[in-house]
N, C-alpha and C positions, 0 to 999 in steps of 0.2 A: 254642287262643289264634288269634286272627286281627288280623292287620294292615292298617291302611288307610291309604294315602298317595294324597294328592292333587297336581295339579302344572297347570302352565297358567295360572296367575293373572300380573298385571303391568299395566301401565298403557295404557290407551286413551283416546282422545278421544271425547267423545259421539256417537253415532251410529255408532260403531264395533263391531267384533266380536271376541271372544275365545272360546277355546275350553278348557273344563277338562276335567281327566282324575281318575278316581278309580279304584285298582286294590285290591283286596283279596287277601290270600293267607292260606293257614294251613287251618285245621278248619273249612270251609265244606262242610256237608252239608245235603242237601235244600233244601227252598224257602227264599229270603229277600227282603228287600226292601231296597234301596239309597234313601237320600236325599240330596238336597244341602239344607244349610241356610247361611243367611248371618246374619251378626251385624254391624252398622254401629256405630260408634263411639256410646256412650251409648244405644244401643237394644237392644232384646230379640231374641233369636235368632229368626229367620224362616225357617218352612219355605217352600222354594219347588219342589220338585218330586220325585216318588220314580219309582223303576221296579220291578216285581217279577220274581223269576226267569222268570216267564211271559211278560214282556214287555209288559205293562200298565204304562200312564203315567199321570201326575195331575200338575198343575201349580197352583200359586196364581195367583190372578188378576192379581196385581202382573207376574208374568213370562208368562201365557201369551200365544201369539203372537209372541213374541220369544226365547222359550230354547226349546230342543229337548233332552232327554234321552234317551241312547241305551245299550243295555247289550249285552254279549257275557257268555253265560252261561258258555260254555266257560271263557274265561279272568278272570272273575269282575271284569270292569271295565266302567265306563261313563264317558260323558263328558255335559259339557254345555255346547252350542253357544249362545253368548250372542250375540244380534244386536240391533241397534238400541240399544246401552247408554246408558244416562242418568246423569247424576251421582248419582242417588240408589240406584243400583245398586252404588255403593262398598259394599265391606263384607270381611271374611273369608269366606270360602265355604268349608265344611265338610262332606265326605263322612259319612255315617253308614252302617252295615252292621246289618241286624238279623237273625238266625237265627229261623227259625219253632221249629227244632227244641229249643232252649234258651231262648229269649226274650232272650236276652242281645245287646245292641248295641256295635258299636264305632267307635269315632270316629278321622278323620284328625287331622292338626294344622293343618288349614286353608290356604287359600292366599289372599293378597291381592289383591284385583281392586280399581282405580282407575279411576274415570272422570272425566275431567278435562281441559280444554282449557290 
């Protein structure tokens, strides 16, 4: 079993910054990928970034240049540094961890990010 926990959400003004963290623990063996998703009220869940256990990253166009994902393979943690935040970034941000060994993915409970003046 794998447990995934996010932290770091909150209220921030437009143009501000916020850093989210995700920690995975449990039976994590071999290669894996960690994703950040978000879901705004009334909208579908949106993928925004990923980091492979190799360190390779990728971003959705909507956040490219503003958000930076980083990971620590030894501790199975990752962060999402969010800069130049906009009201449309308001959403519940969730961490997803997928193990290549089993094909199973695990979700955290999500953390609320609100961008408002």
